N, C-alpha and C positions, 0 to 999 in steps of 0.2 A: 597625185593618186596612183595607187597600183593599178594596173590593167587587169591583173587576176582577182582583185576585189570586186564584188558585184556592186553595182551602182546603189542598189538597195541598201547597201551597208552605209552608204554615206548620206542616206536619209535621216539617219539619227541626229545629225546636226540641227536640221528643222524641227524635229520632234523631241528635241532632248528634255524639254520640261514635261512633256507628256510622258516620256518613258520613265525618268527618275523621279519626278516630282518636283513641285515648286522650290521646297526648301532646299534640296540637293542641287538643282539647276542654278539658284542663285549663287552658289559657291564653287560650281564646276563648270567646265567647258570642254567638250572633246577637242582635242587638238589634231590627232592624226591615227592613222590605222596601219599597221606594218606587221606582216608575218602573223595575222590574225590576232594581233594585240592591238588593243585600244588604247592610246595614250590621253590622259585627261588632265588638263590644267586645274589646280585647286587653289582657292583663294588664301588658305591658311593652315600651317602645319596642325592645328588641331582637327582641321576637317579631313586631312589626309588620314590621319589615325582613325577616325570615325569611319571613314570610307572603307578602310582595310577590313573593319568588321562586316561591312554591308556588301563587300565584294561578290560573294555568291549571289546574294539577291540581285545585285546589279547586272551581272552577267546574264543571270536567268532572264530578267526584264529586257535587256538589250537583244538576246538571242531570240527571244518571243517575238519581239519587234521586227527583226531583220530576217529571220528565217536561217536558211543554209547559205554557205558555209558559216558556222557559228564564230563569234569572237571567243578565242580561246583563253585570254587573260587580259586583265586591265592593269595600267600602271599608272600611278598617280604622281605628279609633280607640281609643285610650287609654281604659280603662275599668274598672270593678272587676268581678273575676270571683269567684262564689261559690266558696269552696274546697269540694272533696269529698274524702273520705278512702278510699282504696281499702283492701280487706281482702286479705289473703293468699289468700282463697278466690277472689277475682276474678282472680288469675294466671291466663294463659292459657298454653297449650302454645306458641302461636306465638312468645312472648317467648323462648323457649329454643331456638329455631331457629338453626342456624348458617348464615351466608351463605358462597355460594361466592367464590372469589377474584375472578372476573369481576364479579360484582356489587359487591362492596367497591371494585374498581378503577374502575368507572363512578362510584360515589358520590364517590371521590377526584378524579376528574376534574370532575365537577360543582361540586366545593367549591373547587378549585385557586385560582381567582381572587378568593376572598373572603379580604380581608386581617385582618380583625378576628376574633381567635381565638375569642372568646366567640361571636361569630354563627356562625362556621363549625362550632363543637362543637355548638351547639344545632341547626344545620340538619343536621349529621351524624346526630346522635341521631334526628332526626324521619324522615330518609331510611332509615336502618338500620331503625327500627321499621315504617316502611311495607314495606320490602321483605320483612321477615320475616313481616309480616301478609300480604302479598300470596302470598308462597310457601305459606304455611299454607292460605290459601284454595285456591289451585291444588291442593295436595296433596288436601285433602278434597274438592273438587269431582271430581277424576279418581280418588279413591279409592288415592291412593299413600301 
C-alpha cells in the first residue's frame, strides 16, 4: 500500500459490492491503487469492454464513496475473480422493481450503437439492474 494514499481509499475493497453493484462486483475485484489509478481485475474480456463504457460512472461512484483525493483513472485487466454464491435470502426488493417505459427507452438508445449482441445484452443487464437499484434507493430515501 502506498503511504500517500489515504486509508479510506482502501476501504473500497470491503465495500466493492455496495459501490459498483452486485452484477459488476461478481465479475470484478479491485487489485491495487497506484498514482491515483485504480487497477481492477475483470473475469472476462467482454466485461472489460462493457466496463470501459461504464468507466465515468464507476469513477464517480468510487470517488463519491472515498472522497478526496479522488481516483483519477481506472485500468481493467483480465484476472481471476473469486466466485461467490448468493442465497435466496440475499434477494433484494429492488430486483423486482419494474422500470418505466421512458427509462427502458433511454437504455435502448444508449445501447443501439453496440454491434456485438453478447456485449449489448450484458451491458443492458447492468444498466437495467442499476436503474432498478437507483429507483429503489430514491423510493426509500423519499419514503415512497
